[in-house]
C-alpha positions in Angstrom: 3.6 13.2 11.2 6.8 11.4 12.0 7.0 8.2 9.9 8.5 4.9 11.0 8.9 3.8 7.4 11.5 5.0 4.9 11.9 4.5 1.2 13.7 1.3 0.3 17.4 2.2 -0.3 18.1 0.9 -3.8 21.4 2.6 -4.3 23.4 2.1 -1.1 21.5 -1.1 -0.2 21.5 -0.3 3.5 18.3 -2.2 4.1 18.8 -6.0 4.6 16.2 -7.8 2.5 17.8 -11.1 1.8 16.4 -12.7 5.0 12.9 -11.2 4.7 10.2 -13.9 5.0 6.5 -13.0 5.4 5.3 -16.5 4.6 4.1 -15.6 1.1 6.8 -16.6 -1.5 5.5 -14.1 -4.1 5.8 -11.1 -1.7 9.2 -12.2 -0.5 10.5 -12.6 -4.1 9.0 -9.3 -5.2 10.9 -7.4 -2.4 14.2 -9.2 -3.0 14.2 -9.2 -6.8 11.8 -6.6 -8.2 11.3 -3.7 -5.8 14.6 -2.0 -6.6 14.1 -2.4 -10.4 10.5 -1.0 -10.1 11.8 2.0 -8.2 14.6 2.7 -10.7 12.0 2.6 -13.5 9.6 4.8 -11.6 6.9 2.1 -11.6 6.5 2.0 -7.8 7.8 3.4 -4.5 8.5 0.9 -1.8 8.7 1.9 1.9 10.2 -0.4 4.6 10.2 -0.5 8.3 13.4 -1.9 9.7 15.0 -2.8 13.0 18.2 -1.2 14.4 20.3 -3.5 12.3 18.4 -2.5 9.2 16.7 -5.9 8.9 13.4 -5.3 7.1 10.4 -6.1 9.2 7.8 -5.1 6.7 7.1 -3.1 3.6 4.5 -1.6 1.4 4.6 -0.5 -2.3 2.6 2.3 -3.9 1.7 2.5 -7.6 -0.1 5.2 -9.5 -3.0 3.5 -11.1 -4.8 4.5 -14.2 -8.0 6.5 -13.8 -10.8 4.3 -12.6 -14.3 4.3 -14.1 -16.8 5.5 -11.5 -19.6 3.4 -12.9 -17.9 0.4 -11.3 -18.1 1.9 -7.9 -21.0 1.5 -5.5 -23.7 4.1 -6.2 -23.1 6.2 -3.2 -19.6 6.8 -4.5 -20.1 6.9 -8.2 -22.7 9.8 -7.9 -20.1 12.0 -6.2 -17.4 11.8 -9.0 -17.0 12.4 -12.7 -16.8 9.5 -15.2 -13.3 8.5 -14.1 -11.1 9.4 -11.1 -7.4 9.3 -10.6 -6.3 6.6 -8.1 -3.4 5.1 -6.3 -2.8 1.4 -5.6 -1.4 0.0 -2.4 0.2 -2.8 -4.5 1.9 -4.8 -1.8 2.0 -4.9 2.0 3.9 -7.6 3.9 5.2 -8.2 7.4 8.0 -10.6 8.4 6.8 -13.7 10.1 8.9 -13.0 13.2 6.9 -9.8 14.0 3.4 -10.8 12.7 0.7 -10.1 15.2 2.6 -7.2 16.8 0.8 -4.4 15.0 3.4 -3.9 12.3 0.9 -4.5 9.5 -1.4 -1.9 11.0 1.5 0.6 11.3 2.4 0.0 7.7 -1.1 0.5 6.5 -1.7 3.7 8.4 1.6 5.1 7.2 0.8 4.1 3.6 -2.5 5.9 3.9 -0.9 9.0 5.4 1.7 9.1 2.6 -1.0 8.7 0.0 -3.0 11.4 1.6 -0.1 13.8 1.4 0.7 12.9 -2.2 -2.9 13.3 -3.2 -2.8 16.9 -2.1 -0.2 17.4 -4.9 -1.2 14.9 -7.6 -5.0 15.0 -7.2 -5.7 11.3 -6.6 -9.2 10.7 -5.3 -9.3 7.0 -4.4 -6.9 4.5 -2.9 -7.3 0.8 -4.0 -5.9 -2.4 -2.6 -6.1 -5.9 -4.0 -6.3 -8.0 -0.8 -4.5 -11.3 -0.9 -5.4 -14.6 0.7 -8.6 -13.5 2.4 -7.2 -10.3 4.0 -10.1 -8.1 2.9 -11.4 -7.9 6.5 -8.1 -6.3 7.6 -8.5 -3.4 5.2 -12.2 -3.1 6.0 -11.3 -2.3 9.6 -9.5 0.8 8.2 -12.5 2.1 6.2 -12.0 0.3 2.9 -15.1 -0.8 0.9 -15.0 -3.9 -1.3 -16.2 -3.8 -4.9 -19.3 -5.9 -5.4 -17.9 -7.4 -8.5 -14.5 -8.1 -7.0 -14.7 -8.5 -3.1 -10.9 -8.8 -2.8 -10.5 -5.4 -4.4 -11.2 -2.6 -1.9 -11.1 1.2 -2.0 -11.4 4.2 0.2 -11.7 7.9 -0.6 -8.4 9.6 0.1 -10.1 12.8 1.3 -11.7 10.6 4.1 -8.4 9.3 5.4 -8.0 10.9 8.8 -5.0 13.1 9.4 -2.6 11.7 12.0 
């Protein structure tokens, strides 16, 4: 697969993030002030999609999450796994206001899922989680994510069921 995203450049600072605005102050601030630090401390990996001038149009961040207890999953999933399973968290996904509604969010999500699928072949992660913000759970459900009954804004999908692109 050829990716449209690339890892945020925290050393050369080639990606222009100062003007990024997705309409959610917390997501804007995280990209501008914390993404680089999180990468340097190996807490997360941030991928960006940028225009020809390296202006960031959107980003997503991935985090290795601690093993998740399967007893908290819906029964059809919990029966298929041991007591806990290794997981990855799609911690952030944001799209600049100027390109919202043009499929950038879908592109970012599909690329995040493909990157996680490839990483899971090496690290053994079983589930991908996302904590949907501001009522965005339905967006993730269109891509096969299932909400937890106890936390409907927390959704997951089996990594082995992510289709190859």
